[in-house]
C-alpha positions in Angstrom: 0.0 0.0 0.0 2.8 2.4 0.8 4.5 2.1 -2.6 1.3 1.7 -4.6 -1.9 2.8 -2.8 -4.1 1.6 -5.7 -5.6 -1.8 -5.1 -6.5 -2.3 -8.7 -4.6 -2.1 -12.0 -5.4 1.2 -13.8 -8.2 0.6 -16.2 -9.5 -2.5 -14.4 -12.3 -0.5 -12.7 -12.9 2.9 -14.2 -15.3 3.9 -11.4 -12.5 3.3 -8.9 -9.9 5.1 -11.0 -12.0 8.3 -11.4 -12.8 8.7 -7.7 -9.3 7.8 -6.6 -7.6 10.3 -9.0 -10.2 13.0 -8.1 -9.7 12.5 -4.3 -5.9 12.4 -4.7 -5.8 15.7 -6.6 -8.2 17.3 -4.2 -6.4 16.1 -1.1 -4.7 18.9 0.9 -2.4 16.2 2.4 -1.2 14.6 -0.9 -1.4 17.7 -3.1 0.2 20.9 -1.8 -1.5 22.9 -4.5 -4.9 21.8 -3.5 -7.1 24.6 -2.1 -9.3 22.3 -0.2 -9.2 22.6 3.6 -6.2 25.0 3.9 -6.3 24.5 7.6 -4.9 21.0 7.0 -1.8 22.5 5.2 -1.3 24.8 8.1 -1.5 22.0 10.6 1.1 20.1 8.6 3.7 22.8 9.2 4.2 21.8 12.8 4.8 18.6 14.7 1.9 19.4 17.0 -0.4 19.9 14.1 0.7 16.7 12.4 0.1 14.7 15.6 -3.4 16.1 15.7 -4.0 15.1 12.1 -2.6 11.6 12.6 -4.9 11.2 15.6 -7.9 12.5 13.6 -7.2 9.8 11.0 -6.3 6.8 13.0 -7.8 7.5 16.5 -6.9 5.2 19.4 -4.3 2.8 18.3 -4.5 0.3 21.1 -6.3 -2.8 19.6 -7.4 -3.9 23.1 -9.3 -0.6 23.6 -13.1 -0.5 23.1 -12.5 2.8 21.3 -9.9 1.4 18.9 -9.9 3.6 15.8 -12.1 6.2 17.5 -11.4 9.8 18.3 -12.7 11.9 21.2 -14.1 15.3 20.6 -15.8 17.4 23.3 -16.0 14.3 25.5 -17.8 12.2 22.8 -16.4 9.3 20.9 -16.7 8.9 17.1 -14.9 7.0 14.4 -11.6 8.4 13.1 -11.4 9.2 9.4 -9.8 5.8 8.6 -12.3 3.8 10.7 -15.2 5.7 9.1 -14.2 4.6 5.6 -13.6 1.1 6.8 -17.1 0.9 8.3 -18.6 2.1 5.1 -16.9 -0.7 3.3 -18.0 -3.2 5.9 -21.6 -2.0 5.6 -21.6 -2.8 1.8 -20.4 -6.3 2.6 -23.1 -6.6 5.2 -25.8 -5.4 2.7 -24.6 -8.1 0.3 -24.9 -10.8 3.0 -28.4 -9.6 3.6 -29.2 -10.1 -0.1 -27.8 -13.6 0.0 -29.8 -14.3 3.2 -33.0 -13.0 1.5 -32.4 -15.2 -1.5 -31.9 -18.3 0.7 -35.1 -17.6 2.6 -37.0 -17.2 -0.7 -35.7 -20.4 -2.1 -33.7 -18.6 -4.8 -30.1 -19.0 -5.8 -27.7 -16.9 -3.8 -26.0 -14.2 -5.7 -22.3 -14.8 -5.9 -21.3 -11.4 -7.2 -22.3 -7.9 -6.0 -25.2 -6.4 -7.9 -24.2 -3.3 -10.1 -25.3 -0.7 -7.5 -23.5 -2.3 -4.6 -20.4 -3.0 -6.8 -20.2 0.7 -7.7 -20.7 1.7 -4.0 -17.9 -0.8 -3.0 -15.5 0.5 -5.7 -16.0 4.1 -4.5 -15.7 3.1 -0.8 -12.4 1.4 -1.6 -11.1 4.4 -3.5 -11.9 6.6 -0.4 -10.3 4.2 1.9 -7.2 3.8 -0.2 -6.7 7.6 -0.5 -7.2 7.9 3.2 -4.6 5.3 4.0 -2.2 7.0 1.6 -2.9 10.3 3.4 -2.2 8.8 6.8 1.0 7.3 5.6 2.1 10.6 4.2 1.3 12.4 7.5 3.3 9.9 9.5 6.3 10.3 7.2 6.2 14.1 7.6 5.8 13.7 11.4 8.8 11.3 11.5 10.9 14.0 9.7 10.0 16.6 12.4 10.7 14.1 15.2 14.1 13.1 13.7 15.0 16.8 13.6 13.8 17.3 17.2 15.8 14.3 18.3 18.9 15.6 16.6 18.5 18.9 18.3 17.9 17.3 21.6 21.1 15.2 21.3 23.1 18.2 20.4 22.0 19.9 23.7 23.3 17.0 25.9 26.2 18.4 28.0 26.8 21.1 25.3 28.4 23.4 27.9 29.6 20.5 30.1 28.1 19.3 33.4 27.6 22.8 34.7 24.4 22.1 36.6 22.0 24.2 34.5 18.5 22.9 35.3 14.9 23.5 34.4 11.7 22.8 36.3 10.5 22.5 39.8 11.0 19.7 40.5 13.9 19.4 38.0 12.9 17.8 34.7 16.0 18.7 32.7 19.6 19.3 33.6 22.4 20.1 31.2 20.4 18.8 28.2 19.5 15.6 30.0 16.0 14.5 30.8 15.2 13.9 34.5 12.5 11.6 35.9 11.4 10.1 39.2 12.4 6.5 39.9 10.5 3.9 41.8 11.9 5.4 45.0 10.6 8.8 44.1 14.1 10.1 43.6 15.2 12.3 40.7 17.4 10.5 38.2 18.9 11.3 34.8 17.0 9.6 32.1 19.2 10.0 29.0 20.6 7.0 27.2 23.0 9.2 25.2 24.6 10.6 28.4 27.4 8.9 30.3 25.4 9.9 33.4 22.2 8.0 32.5 20.4 6.6 35.5 22.6 8.6 37.9 20.7 10.3 40.8 20.6 14.1 40.3 21.8 14.7 43.8 24.9 12.5 43.1 25.3 14.1 39.7 25.4 17.5 41.3 27.8 16.4 44.1 30.2 14.2 42.2 30.1 15.7 38.7 28.9 19.3 38.7 30.8 20.5 41.7 34.2 19.1 40.6 33.5 20.5 37.1 32.7 23.9 38.4 35.7 24.0 40.7 38.0 23.0 37.9 36.4 25.6 35.6 36.7 28.3 38.2 40.3 27.4 38.8 41.1 27.5 35.1 39.3 30.8 34.7 41.1 32.4 37.6 44.5 31.3 36.3 43.6 32.4 32.8 42.6 35.9 34.0 45.8 36.1 36.1 48.0 35.2 33.1 46.4 38.0 31.0 46.9 40.8 33.6 49.8 43.2 32.9 52.7 43.1 35.3 52.4 45.4 38.2 54.7 48.5 38.1 57.6 48.5 40.5 56.7 50.1 43.8 53.2 48.7 44.0 
């Protein structure tokens, strides 16, 4: 699906082709030049907006949840975009099963192929679903690009100025570019796999790493400044 979102060979089902091509051109996700729903293009310009769009499309992703595929808006649950199109396709299959059941109950031969009206509905539902899946995959790729950039920037901050003890949050949640969390004993620990101080308690980090680093830095700075001072004139 990722490489070829079409489920049918071009020309095999013209009804499918027409709607698939129309929706793809109209899609603000797949076609940057589309003027439809410009808010979508704006949302795609930020990681937060992309996360919201991905959620709107796929909803809850935990298969064990009773709201799998649903989204919550104003406290109410409803199908996400993807689930909505899947449900439309399931309904067509259910309608066909009803026709088969009616034929059995009437003593008639069961239809083995969809009647023309249901076949057209199914082809169009499949086109909508396939374009929606393609949109979702595109949104996830764009979000992955943002997240990769953010991860690169995060890594570049780790100990950038050394273990100087620069911290954020109360309680501390970040120190010298390293994330800080509470462990099972409710103690603050560094949670940063890219740091040599990963899993170290913050109190120990301050005592055994930050304090010696600052002392060494201050000693070097004092010596550096002293070496740059001009010699005192005689008599002083």
